[in-house]
C-alpha positions as CSV (number, residue, x, y, z in Angstrom):
1,X,-0.3,39.1,-32.1
2,X,1.4,39.7,-28.7
3,X,4.8,37.8,-27.8
4,X,4.4,34.3,-26.2
5,X,5.0,34.5,-22.9
6,X,7.4,32.0,-21.2
7,X,7.2,32.0,-17.2
8,X,11.0,30.7,-15.9
9,X,11.4,29.5,-12.3
10,X,14.4,27.5,-11.1
11,X,15.5,25.6,-7.9
12,X,19.1,27.3,-7.2
13,X,17.6,30.4,-6.9
14,X,16.5,33.6,-8.5
15,X,19.8,34.8,-8.7
16,X,21.5,32.4,-10.5
17,X,23.1,32.8,-13.8
18,X,21.5,29.7,-15.3
19,X,17.8,31.6,-15.1
20,X,19.1,35.0,-15.5
21,X,21.0,33.8,-18.7
22,X,17.9,31.9,-20.3
23,X,15.7,34.8,-19.5
24,X,18.0,37.1,-21.4
25,X,18.2,35.1,-23.9
26,X,14.7,34.3,-25.0
27,X,13.9,38.3,-24.2
28,X,16.1,38.9,-27.2
29,X,14.5,36.7,-29.2
30,X,11.2,39.0,-28.4
31,X,9.6,36.9,-25.9
32,X,8.0,38.1,-22.6
33,X,9.9,36.5,-20.3
34,X,8.4,36.6,-16.3
35,X,11.0,35.0,-13.6
36,X,9.5,33.8,-10.4
37,X,12.2,31.7,-8.5
38,X,13.1,31.0,-4.9
39,X,14.7,33.8,-2.9
40,X,17.5,30.9,-1.8
41,X,19.2,28.0,-2.8
42,X,16.2,24.9,-3.0
43,X,18.5,22.3,-4.9
44,X,17.0,18.9,-4.0
45,X,13.8,19.9,-2.6
46,X,11.5,18.1,-4.9
47,X,8.3,18.9,-5.0
48,X,7.6,20.4,-1.1
49,X,4.9,23.0,-0.9
50,X,5.2,25.5,1.9
51,X,2.1,24.7,4.4
52,X,3.3,25.7,7.3
53,X,4.3,29.8,6.7
54,X,3.3,32.1,4.6
55,X,5.5,33.2,1.1
56,X,6.6,36.4,0.3
57,X,7.5,37.6,-3.0
58,X,9.6,40.5,-3.9
59,X,10.1,42.4,-6.8
60,X,14.1,42.5,-7.9
61,X,14.0,45.7,-9.8
62,X,17.8,45.8,-9.8
63,X,17.7,42.1,-12.2
64,X,14.8,43.2,-14.3
65,X,11.1,44.8,-14.5
66,X,9.6,41.1,-14.7
67,X,11.8,39.5,-12.0
68,X,10.6,38.1,-8.8
69,X,11.6,36.1,-5.6
70,X,9.3,33.9,-3.8
71,X,10.3,32.3,-0.1
72,X,9.4,28.9,-1.1
73,X,10.2,26.5,-3.1
74,X,9.8,25.9,-7.1
75,X,6.7,24.6,-7.0
76,X,5.6,27.4,-4.3
77,X,7.0,30.1,-7.3
78,X,4.5,28.3,-9.8
79,X,1.6,28.4,-7.7
80,X,2.2,32.0,-7.0
81,X,2.8,32.4,-10.7
82,X,-0.3,30.4,-12.4
83,X,-2.9,30.3,-9.4
84,X,-6.0,32.1,-10.6
85,X,-5.2,34.9,-7.3
86,X,-1.5,34.8,-8.5
87,X,1.3,37.3,-10.3
88,X,0.4,36.5,-13.9
89,X,-3.4,37.1,-13.1
90,X,-2.9,40.5,-12.0
91,X,-0.3,41.1,-15.2
92,X,-3.4,39.8,-17.8
93,X,-0.7,37.2,-18.9
94,X,-1.1,33.3,-19.7
95,X,2.0,31.7,-20.3
96,X,2.8,29.6,-23.7
97,X,5.1,27.7,-21.6
98,X,7.3,27.1,-18.3
99,X,10.9,26.1,-18.4
100,X,12.1,25.2,-15.3
101,X,16.2,26.2,-15.1
102,X,18.9,26.2,-16.0
103,X,19.8,23.6,-13.3
104,X,23.6,24.3,-12.4
105,X,24.3,20.2,-12.4
106,X,22.8,17.1,-14.1
107,X,19.0,15.9,-13.7
108,X,19.1,12.5,-15.1
109,X,17.9,8.8,-13.6
110,X,15.7,9.2,-10.8
111,X,17.1,12.5,-9.6
112,X,14.0,13.8,-11.2
113,X,12.1,12.6,-8.4
114,X,14.6,14.8,-6.3
115,X,14.7,17.8,-8.1
116,X,13.4,20.7,-7.6
117,X,13.9,21.9,-11.1
118,X,11.9,19.2,-12.6
119,X,9.1,19.9,-9.5
120,X,9.0,23.1,-11.0
121,X,8.4,22.2,-14.5
122,X,6.1,19.8,-13.2
123,X,3.8,21.7,-11.4
124,X,3.3,24.3,-14.3
125,X,2.1,21.0,-16.3
126,X,-0.3,20.3,-13.3
127,X,-1.6,23.7,-14.4
128,X,-1.7,22.6,-17.9
129,X,0.9,24.9,-19.0
130,X,3.4,22.9,-21.3
131,X,6.6,22.6,-19.5
132,X,10.1,22.2,-19.9
133,X,13.1,21.2,-17.4
134,X,16.6,21.7,-18.3
135,X,19.7,20.9,-16.8
136,X,23.5,21.9,-17.6
137,X,24.3,18.0,-16.8
138,X,28.1,19.3,-15.5
139,X,30.1,20.2,-12.1
140,X,31.9,22.9,-14.3
141,X,29.6,25.7,-13.7
142,X,31.6,28.4,-16.0
143,X,29.5,30.7,-18.1
144,X,30.7,29.6,-21.1
145,X,29.3,26.1,-20.1
146,X,26.0,27.6,-18.9
147,X,25.7,29.7,-22.5
148,X,26.2,26.4,-23.8
149,X,23.1,24.6,-22.4
150,X,21.2,28.2,-22.7
151,X,21.6,27.2,-26.6
152,X,20.4,24.0,-26.3
153,X,17.3,24.9,-24.3
154,X,16.5,27.8,-26.9
155,X,17.2,25.6,-29.8
156,X,14.4,22.9,-28.4
157,X,12.3,25.3,-26.8
158,X,12.2,27.7,-30.0
159,X,11.0,24.9,-32.0
160,X,8.1,23.8,-29.3
161,X,6.7,27.7,-29.2
162,X,6.5,27.2,-33.4
163,X,3.6,25.0,-32.6
164,X,2.3,25.6,-29.3
165,X,-1.2,27.6,-28.8
166,X,-0.1,31.1,-27.4
167,X,-2.7,30.4,-24.8
168,X,-2.6,26.8,-23.4
169,X,-5.7,25.0,-24.5
170,X,-5.8,23.3,-20.9
171,X,-4.5,26.3,-18.4
172,X,-5.7,26.4,-15.3
173,X,-7.4,22.6,-16.2
174,X,-11.2,23.6,-16.5
175,X,-13.4,20.6,-15.3
176,X,-14.6,20.4,-19.1
177,X,-11.3,18.6,-19.7
178,X,-11.3,16.5,-17.1
179,X,-11.4,12.6,-19.0
180,X,-9.2,9.2,-18.4
181,X,-7.1,8.9,-21.4
182,X,-8.4,5.6,-23.6
183,X,-5.8,4.4,-25.9
184,X,-6.9,2.1,-28.8
185,X,-4.5,-0.5,-29.5
186,X,-5.4,0.0,-33.2
187,X,-3.7,3.6,-33.2
188,X,-1.3,3.8,-36.1
189,X,2.3,5.1,-35.4
190,X,1.7,8.9,-36.4
191,X,-1.6,8.7,-34.5
192,X,0.7,8.0,-31.5
193,X,2.9,10.9,-32.1
194,X,-0.4,12.7,-32.4
195,X,-1.3,11.9,-29.1
196,X,1.8,12.5,-27.5
197,X,1.7,16.2,-28.8
198,X,-1.8,16.2,-27.4
199,X,0.0,15.5,-24.0
200,X,2.1,18.0,-24.1
201,X,-0.2,20.8,-25.0
202,X,-2.3,19.6,-22.4
203,X,0.6,19.6,-19.8
204,X,-0.2,15.7,-19.1
205,X,3.9,15.1,-20.7
206,X,7.0,16.8,-19.9
207,X,10.4,17.4,-21.1
208,X,13.3,16.8,-19.4
209,X,16.4,18.3,-21.1
210,X,20.1,17.7,-20.1
211,X,22.9,19.3,-21.9
212,X,26.6,18.2,-21.6
213,X,29.4,21.1,-21.0
214,X,31.1,19.4,-24.3
215,X,28.1,19.5,-26.4
216,X,28.4,18.6,-29.9
217,X,25.0,20.5,-31.1
218,X,22.9,17.4,-31.5
219,X,19.8,15.9,-29.5
220,X,18.5,12.4,-28.8
221,X,15.3,11.3,-27.4
222,X,16.2,9.1,-24.1
223,X,14.6,7.0,-21.6
224,X,15.8,7.8,-18.0
225,X,18.9,5.8,-17.3
226,X,19.2,4.1,-14.1
227,X,21.8,4.7,-11.2
228,X,22.3,3.5,-7.2
229,X,24.1,6.0,-5.3
230,X,26.5,4.5,-2.6
231,X,28.0,5.6,0.5
232,X,26.0,9.2,0.6
233,X,26.1,9.3,4.3
234,X,29.1,11.2,5.9
235,X,29.6,11.6,9.7
236,X,30.6,15.3,10.1
237,X,31.0,15.4,13.9
238,X,34.0,14.0,16.4
239,X,32.9,11.5,18.8
240,X,34.9,9.6,21.4
241,X,36.2,6.3,19.6
242,X,34.6,4.0,22.0
243,X,31.0,5.8,22.4
244,X,28.1,4.1,20.6
245,X,25.4,6.4,21.5
246,X,23.9,8.0,18.6
247,X,22.8,11.0,20.0
248,X,23.7,14.7,18.8
249,X,25.5,13.0,15.9
250,X,26.0,15.4,12.5
251,X,25.7,13.9,9.2
252,X,25.6,15.7,5.4
253,X,24.9,13.9,2.6
254,X,27.2,13.8,-0.3
255,X,27.4,12.5,-3.8
256,X,30.7,11.7,-3.9
257,X,30.5,8.0,-2.9
258,X,30.3,5.1,-5.6
259,X,27.4,5.0,-7.9
260,X,26.5,1.6,-9.6
261,X,25.1,2.2,-13.2
262,X,22.4,-0.1,-14.4
263,X,22.9,-2.0,-18.0
264,X,20.3,-0.8,-20.1
265,X,19.5,-2.3,-23.6
266,X,17.5,1.2,-24.3
267,X,19.1,4.4,-25.1
268,X,19.0,6.2,-21.8
269,X,19.9,10.2,-20.7
270,X,23.3,9.0,-19.0
271,X,24.8,6.8,-22.1
272,X,23.7,9.6,-24.5
273,X,25.4,12.7,-22.2
274,X,28.8,10.6,-22.3
275,X,28.6,10.3,-25.9
276,X,28.1,14.6,-25.6
277,X,24.8,14.5,-26.8
278,X,22.0,16.4,-25.4
279,X,19.3,14.2,-23.9
280,X,15.7,14.6,-24.0
281,X,13.5,12.8,-21.9
282,X,10.0,12.8,-22.2
283,X,8.1,11.8,-19.1
284,X,4.4,11.8,-18.1
285,X,3.5,14.2,-15.3
286,X,1.4,12.1,-13.7
287,X,2.1,8.6,-11.5
288,X,1.2,5.5,-12.3
289,X,-2.7,4.6,-12.0
290,X,-3.4,8.3,-11.9
291,X,-6.9,8.8,-14.3
292,X,-4.0,11.2,-16.4
293,X,-1.3,9.2,-17.0
294,X,0.0,8.1,-20.0
295,X,0.2,4.7,-20.7
296,X,3.6,2.9,-21.3
297,X,2.0,2.1,-24.7
298,X,2.1,5.5,-25.9
299,X,5.6,6.8,-24.0
300,X,7.4,4.0,-26.3
301,X,6.7,6.2,-29.1
302,X,8.1,9.3,-27.5
303,X,11.6,7.6,-27.5
304,X,11.9,7.7,-31.2
305,X,14.4,10.2,-32.6
306,X,14.0,12.1,-35.8
307,X,17.0,12.7,-37.8
308,X,17.7,15.8,-36.2
309,X,17.2,14.1,-32.8
310,X,14.5,15.8,-31.7
311,X,11.4,13.3,-30.4
312,X,9.9,12.0,-33.9
313,X,6.6,13.3,-32.5
314,X,8.3,16.6,-31.7
315,X,9.3,16.8,-35.8
316,X,5.9,15.5,-37.0
317,X,4.8,18.4,-34.9
318,X,6.9,21.2,-36.6
319,X,6.3,19.4,-40.6
320,X,2.5,20.1,-39.8
321,X,2.9,23.5,-38.8
322,X,5.1,24.4,-41.7
323,X,2.2,23.2,-44.0
324,X,-0.2,25.6,-42.3
């Protein structure tokens, strides 16, 4: 059997140590790793697609045989890799999994809406590929901290690879799989866990991993925490003191202003990171009211953690795989 193929992308750029160290880790484990990432830093670009200009892909042989840069966003990179006219088709490869990261900085709370890293994973899920976004939840970018996030990412994703089909069952979403998910209220707990597994395998559920720099070696399944950023706009240009003109102003967005944390009874990503746990948040790939949306009645079961901290549905899948 051929080794599993993993597609890597990010938003920090193709030469970021986060993605290169992650590629090295999975390659040493025997995986076929293909890196397709932006040629420049695309942080906070969200799910932007480049429609007004061509995309240029280059092979970066100085970094490795399967390292490619794209002149676009993370979502562009995923399209270049996974589209029927894309790179992996011409390489005769199908990815078992897509991983976006390792992002240099946290992607918690509604940061997932701004994050190019999360968008990269989400865009791969659009193609029916099981996907994980992963971030170093720290501003300390020393290599030892990045390697901590690499190890946590490897521990999670190597577990996932044990039960994922080598070729995703929903790759490129053949028309025969289009359906609206109906969930009966009478499902048992184990049936909900099985449904979450199916959603992950078909790309309708994706994982958002955040790893603290001082990681305690443990995971917890979480919901997104609530924060609100204040005073994020900084005036850069100098103006006359009495001038009220707003023309030709220069501003800069900063994240060093006030942050309000929303109290929450649930176990959130923000809370567990403070306690040095790695946070695994299961999120629906699709927005509310979309035909493929995962109902809240199902997602609430994704919040349950097993004894080892992984979401219970993952642990159940691992147990089932071990019995085969």
